[in-house]
N, C-alpha and C positions, 0 to 999 in steps of 0.2 A: 229112870228110863232105861230100857234095855240097851245094851251096847250095840254099836252099829256094825254092819257088814257091808262091804262094797261088792257091787255086781261082779261075779266071777269073770264074765266075758270081758268086762271093762278092765279088770285087773290083769287078765291074761294078755291084753294088748299093750301092757306096760304104761298105760295112761293113768298116772296117779296124781298129776298136778291138779290142784284145786278139786280134789275128789269130792268135796262137799257140794259141788255143783252138778255132780252126776247122781245117778240113782244110788241111794243108800237105804239099807233096810235094817230094821230092828231084828233082834235075834228071833222074835216070834214070826218073822216073815213079812210084817207090815212095813209099808214104805215110810221113811222118815219125812215128816212134813217140814215146811220151812222153819217154823218156830223150834222144832226139835234139832234142826241143823245149826242153830245159832251157837251152840257150844263148840262147833267144829270150825267156825269161821276164822279166816286169816285175812288180815289187811294187806293191801299192796305194799311192796317193799320200799317204795320211794314216795316222795311228796308229789303233789299235783296242785293245779290251780284251784285255790279254795273258792273263788268266786264262780268258776265254772262248775265245780262240784255242787255248790249251793243250788244252781239251776237244774243240774241233772238230778240231784236228790229230790228237788222240788217237783220235777216232772214225774218221777217214779212214785213218790208218795202221793202227789196230787191225783194220779191215776187210781191208786189203790183206795184213796179216800172217796173219790167219786163212785167207784165200784161199790164200796162198802155202804155208802149212804143210800145208794139206789137199790141195793140188793133185796132189802126186806119188802119193797113195794114193786118189785119187777112185775111187769105185765098189768099193773093197775092202770086204769084209764085216767085221763086228765080230769074227768069230772069227779072221780073219787078223790083225787089229790087236791082239788079245789076245796072240798069239804074237810079233808084230812091232810093238810100239807105236811111234808117232811121238814122238820126244823133241826133235827139232831141225829146223831148216830143211834141206831136201834138194832136190836137183835130180833130173832124170830122171823115172822113173815113168810115170804114165798118159799125159802129154802131152809128155814129153821136154823139160821146161822147165829153164832154169838156176835155180840156187838164188835164191829171192826173187822170181821172176817170178810174176805173178798171172794169173787166168783171166777168164772172162766176167763173174763177179760184180763185180770191181773195174773192169773196162773199162766196163761199163754204168753203174756209179756215177760214173765220171769223165765219161762223156757227160752224165749228168744234172747233175752239178756245173757242167760247162762251160756248159750251157744256162742255168742259174740265174744264173750270173755274167755271161754275155754279155747275156742278155735283162734282167737285173736284176729278174727277176720269175718267176712260174710260168707256163710256156708249153709245154703238152703237145705241140703241133704241132712245135715246135722240138726237143723231147726225142725225139720219134719220128724226126725227120730225122736226128739224131745217132746214134740206135740203128741206123738204116738204114745210115749211113756205116760204123759198126762192122761190121755184118753183111756189107755188100758190099765194103768196102775195107780193113777192119782198123783203122779209126780208134780210137784209144785202146787198142789191143791191145798187150800186152807183146811180141808176136812180129811185129806188123805184119799179121797175118791173123786173121780171126774163127775161133775154135774153141770147142768146148764149149757151143754155143748150145742152149738148151732148146727142145723141140718147140713148146711154147705160145708162147714168144717169137718163134720163127721164123715160126709161122703168123700171128701178129699183124702182124709186119713185112711179110710177103708181102701181107697184106690192106691194110696201109697203102700199099704201093706201088701196088696195084691202084686204090685210091681216089685216089691222087695222079695216076695216068694219066687217070682219068675226069675228075678235077678240072681238070687242065691242058687237056684237050680242051674241056671245057665253057666255061672262061673264056679260052680262046685263049692259054694260057701254054705256052712251050716246056718240055718235061720237064726240061731242064737247069736251068731257072730256078725250077721249082716249089718247090725246097727253100728258096729265099731270098725267098719272098713276105713282104711286110710290110703289104700292104693289109688293114686290119682288116675292112673291109666284105666283102671276098672271103673271107678266112680264116674269117670268122664262119660261113660255110656248110659248113665242113669238119668232119666228125664224127670225133673222135679215138678213140672207143672201138672198137678194132680186134680185140678178143678175142671168141671165142665165149662163150656163157654156160656156167657150170659149170667154168671153168678155174681151178684153185686150186693151182698149183704154187708152189714157193718162189722162183721167179725174180722175183716182185714184191717180195719182202722183201729179197733179197740186195743190191739196189742202192739201198735206201731212204735211207740216212743223209743225203745232201746236202739233202733236203727239210726234215726237222726241224732240221738244223743251220743252214740259211739262215734259216728263219722262227721260230727259237726265241723271239724276243722277243714274238711274237704267237701264243700256243699254239693258239687256235681255228683260225687259218689254217693253222698247221703241221700240225695233226692232220687237218684236212679235205684239204689238199693231199697229205698222206702217203697217205691212202686212195686218192685219185684217181690218184696217180702209179703205183700198182700196177694199178689197174683198167683203164688204157688197154691193157694187154697181158694181163691176167689178170682175166676178167670175173666171177668168182664173188664173192658177198657175203663169203665167208670171207677171200678175198684182200684185199678192201677193208678189212675190219675188222681183220685181222691187222696190216696196215700202219698203220691208224689207232692201234691200241693200242701197237705198238712205236714208232711215231713219237712218241707222247705220252711214252713212257718216255725216249727220247733227249732230248726237249725238257726234261723234268724233270731229267735228269742234267746237261745243259749249264747249267741254271739253279741247280744246286747241291744237288739233293735227295740225301739220304743213302741208303744201300743198303736200310735198313729201310723207308723211305718208297717206294722204287722197287718193292720186292717185296711191298708190302702187298697183302693180298687185297682191300682196300677202295680200291685206287688209283683205279679208274675212278669209283667213287662220290665220292671226295674231289676228283676233277677232272672231274666230269660236265659242267661248263660248257665244258671243252675239247672235249668230244665232241658239243656241240650238243644235249645231252640225248637223243641217239640211242643206243639200246642196242646192244651188240655182238652178233654172231651167237653163238648158244648154245655152239658149239664153241670159239670164241675166248674167250668169257667164262669157260668152264671153265678154260682156261689162265690167264687173268688172275686167277682165283680161287685159283690155287695148285696146279694139277694137276702142275706140274713139280717140286714139292718132295718128291722121292723120294730117300732116302738111297742106295738100291741102283741108281739110275740105269738103265742098260740092262736089268738083270735085272728092274727094276720096270716096264718098258715104255717107257722113253725111247728114241726112235729118231731117227737123223739121216737121215730120208727126204726125198723130194722134195715131199711133200704139205705145204702151207704151215703147217697147224696143227701137224703133227709137228715141222717145222723150228723154229717159234716156241717150242714146248714144250722142244725140245732145247737151243736157245740159252739160254733162261732157266734151265733146269736147270744148265747149265754156269756161268752167272753166279751163281746161288744157291749153288752148291757149290764155288766156286773159292777159298775161304779167303782172300779179299782179295788174290788173286794173278792177274794177267792170264795169266801163263805157265801156271799150273795150269789155269785155266778153258779157255783156247784149246786146249790139248792134250787136255783131256777131251772137248771138242767134236769134235775131229778123230778121236779114238780110238773114238767111237761107231760109226764106219764108214759105209759107203754114200756119201751125198752130203757127203763130208768137208769139202771146201773151202767149200761154201755154209753148212753149219751153223756152221763156225768163223768165216766172214766175218760172218754175222748176229750171232754172239756178240761179235765184235770191234767192231761198230758201237756197241753199248750199253756194253760194258766199256771201250772206249777213251774214250768220252765221260765215263764215270764216273771212271776212274782218271786220265785225262789223258795227254798225250803223254810227259811227263817221267817217268811211272811205268811206261811200257812197257819191256820187256826191251831194253836198249840193244844187246846183242850180236845181236839180231835186227833191230832197227830199221835199223841201218846197212847191212843186207843187202837191204832191201826195194828192189825194182826201182823206178827213177824216183822215189826218195824226195824229191829236190829239187822235182820237178814237183808231187808231192802236197803238199809243204809250201807251195809258192806258191799252189796251188789253195785250200788251207785258209785262207791269209791272205785271199784274195779272197772266199771264202765268209763269213768273219768280217766283213770290211769292208763288202761289199755287203749282207749280211744285217742288219747293224746300221743301215745307212742306210735299208733298206726299211721302209715304213710305209703302212698304208691311206690315211693323210692325204695322201700324195704323189700319189695317183691322181686324175686328172681326173674330175669328177662323172659325165660321160657314160660312163666306163669303170670306175667304182668296182666292185671285186670283189663279186660277189653269191654268197656261199658257199652259199646255199640256193636258188639260182635253177635250177629244173628245165629251163629253156630253154637255159642256158649250158653246152652240152656241149663246145664247142670254141673258146672265145674265145682269141685270141692274147694277146700281151703286154698287161698292164694289165687283164686280165679274169680271172674265175675260171672253173672248168671242172667244175662239179658235175653229177653225172649225173641222168638222168630218175628214177632210183629214189628220189631224195630227196623227190620230190613226194608220195609216199605213205608215206615212212618217215622223215619229218622229226623225229618224236619218238615216244616210246612211247605217247603219247596219240592218235596219228593226226593227220590233217590238221586244222588249226584251222578252225572255222566262221567265216563272215563276221560282222563285227560291229565292236565298238569296237577302236580302235587303242590299244595299250598300249606305253608306253616305260618299261622297267624301269631302276632305278638311275640316274635322270637328275636333273638339277637343274631349276631353273625353266624351263619351256617355254612359249613364246608362239606359238600356232598360229592362223592364220586359220581361219574356220569350215569351209571346204571345201578339201581337197587332192585331186587326181585319184586315184581308186581307194583313197583312205584315208578312207572315209566314216564318219561317226558321231562319237561323243564321243571326245575325246582324254583319256586317263587317264595320269597320271604317278605311278608308284609310288615310294614313298620320297622324295617331294618335298614341299616346303612350300607351293608356290604354283603355280597354273595360271591363266594369263591368256588370255582368249579374246576378243580385240577383234572387234567387228563390222565386217566389211569387205565391199566389193562383190566378188563372185567374178568374176574376169576369165575370158575364154575359155580353155579348157584347152589350146589349142594353144600357149600361151606357157609352159606348165609343162615343165621339162626332162625328157627321157626317163629320166634317172637317178632321178627321184623316183617313177617308176612302182612299183607295188606289187611287181613281180617283182624289183626291185632293193633293196627295203627290208624286205619281210616276212621275219621270222626271220633277219635278217642281223646278225651281230655286227660292228659297225662303229664307227669313230671318229666321234663326234658332237661338234660344237663348240657351246659355250654361253659367252656373254660376259655378265658380271654387269651391265654398263652398256648392253647392247644387246638389249633384249627386245621391245618393242612396235614397231609400224609407225612410230609417231612418232619413236622412238629412231633407227630406220634413216634416216628422212627427214632428221633433224638431222645424222646422220653423213655422208650424201651431200652435204648443203650444205657441210659442213666440208671437203670435198675441194677446194673452190675455186669461184670465181664461175661458171666455165663448167659446173659440175655442178649448179647450183641448180635448173635446169629439170627435171633428171632426178628430183628429189625427188617431183614430182607423179606421175611414172610409177610410182615405187616405191609411192607411196600408193595409186594406182589398182589396182595389181596385188597389194596386200596383202602386201608383202614385209616380214616381221618379222625379228627377229634370227636365229631358227632358220633361216628360209628363206635369208636372206642368206649365212650362214656355211656352210650345208650343201648348198645346191642351185643357187646361181648360177654360171653359166659364160658363156663368150662367146656361145654359141648362145642362151641364155636372154635375155641382154642384147639381142641382135639382135632377138629376138622381141618384146621390150618397145619396140622402136623406136630403140634406141641403136645407131646404125650407125657412128659415129666410132670407128675402131680405137684411136686414142690415148686416147679417153675410156674405152673398154672396158678397156684395159690399166690405166688409172689406177684404175678401180673394182676390178678383180681384184687389183691389187697391194695396194690398201687392205684388201681382204678377207684376203689372205694375212698381212698385218701383224696384223690382228685375231686370226686363227687362232693365230698364234705366241704370243699372250698368253692363249689359252684353256687351262684345265686339261685334262689327258688323261682322257677318259671314253669307255668303250666301252659301248654299249647294244644291246639286242636289241628290235627292233620286231616285234610279233606281234599277232594279232587274237584277241579273245575274243568269246563270244556276247553279243549285245545283251540 
C-alpha cells in the first residue's frame, strides 16, 4: 500500500493527535479507507471497564453487521424477500459490495464516533465537517467513495457547505482552512442546524449509536445530545424525539438494563429525568408505548421504510421478537424489505449494546469489513466516554443543555436548539420568580446573584444559610453564572460540608499561604461563599476581582480543584417558580 499523507490544513493547525481519525491520503491522492488505516491504529493509553466495552463494541459491530446484511437487498420489497429471504452475509446486490462491507449508515456513524473521540466532546460543527468529507471524498466509506446518501442528508450537507463559504468570506478564512477552525468566539456564530423543517427520514437514527455510547455515564446529556445529533440534518421534531428515545434505550442497555425494562411501555415515565421532563412527539410516544409489539410483524403493519417513526418501530419490533437471538432479530429486520440495511443497522445498535460483542454471531463478526478499525474505535469511545464529565468543563463553557441561544457552540459547549425555549417541559416556560435547587444539600448563597433574583429555595435540604453581604458590581460575575447557562440545566454542582459561608471561604483563602491573605478581603467584599467558589470561579472572575498575578490565580484555581475532588457527586436542576 502506498504510504499515507496527512491533510496539509489539518497538519498546519497542529492537530496531530489520533491523526488516523482524520483524513489520510495515499501518495496517489486517493483517500485511505478504514481497513487501510488499521496499520496506523493506536489503542487508548489506559485500561477501561471491560464489560462496558463489550456492550459498546457490540453496538458498533451490531450496527455494521445489520448494515452489511441488508446492503445487498436494499430497496427490495418485502414480497421479494418472502421468496428469497436473507439468511447470511452476501456480496453483490444493490451496490456491488464485497461480503461484509457497509453502506452510508455505518460510514456516517464512524464519522460521528471519530468526532467524539478527537474532540473529546460533542461538537456538531466538527461532525458536519466529517460528514462533508464522507460526502465529497469518501472519508470512512468502505469503498473509498460516498454512495447511498439520502436526499435529506445531501441537502443538509450542501447547505452546510454554503454556510461555510459565507462564513469563510465573512471572517476572512480560506475555504481550505474553514474545516479546521478552533476559535470558539468565531465558531460560536456558526449555525449548525442545516436541515429544512419537516425532514423526518431515518438517516438521523441510522448513525446515532456513538452519541449514547460515549455519554452513557451521563444519561441526561446522552439523551439531549442524541436528539440534537439527528436534528442538525433532519429538522423535524419527530426525528429529534426518535433519536432521544432510542438514545435513551441504548444508554439503558449499556448500563445493564434487562430486556423487560428496555421494552417497558413505561420506560419514558420511569426515566423522565433523562428526557428533561420534555414529552416526546405523539408519534414517537406511540412507538415507545408499545405499538411495535405485533406478533404478525409485517402483516400487522410493521414496515422497514425510510420514515423515521416507521424505522424506529420496525427496529424495536425486531428486538422485541428476536427470541433473545441477535441473528434472529437482525435477519427479521432485513427481511421486512425496503430500506433493509438501515432498519437492520438501527436494530443492531440497540441489540448489540444489549447482547454485547461476545454474543454476536462469530461467523459473521469475523467477516465485517474493517473490524479491527471498529474495535479500536470502540475502545476509544469507551475510554474517552468514561473520562468525560461536566465537571471537566471550564465554567465559561459549561454545557447548557437547555440554553436556547446555544445552537452551534463548538467543543466544550452544548448545542440545544431554539425550540427548547418554548418546549422545555410539558408545563411550558417557567415564569420568573424564585430560584429552586432540587435535591441539593446545604446551600449558602449571597442575597443577589445576577439574573437569579428572589428567594433561594433548596428542596430536600436541611439548611439554607443566607449571609447578608454587600452586592458587588455585576461586571465581576462570570458569564457562566448567567441564567441562560443555569436555568433548567442538569449539571454537576459542588458542595463541601466544611466550606459554606463567606467566612469559611476567607479562612480557606488565608490557608493557601501568606501571599494570599490580602485576597481574603476581596472574597469577602464580593460575597464569595462556598457554592460560588466551587461552581463559578475561574481566571476571568479572579481578574475581575483584581487578582492579576497569574501564579496566584493558578494557586487559587488549583486549590479549588482539590476541593472539588473531595465533593460528593450531585446533579441538580436549577429552575424558576412563581413568586
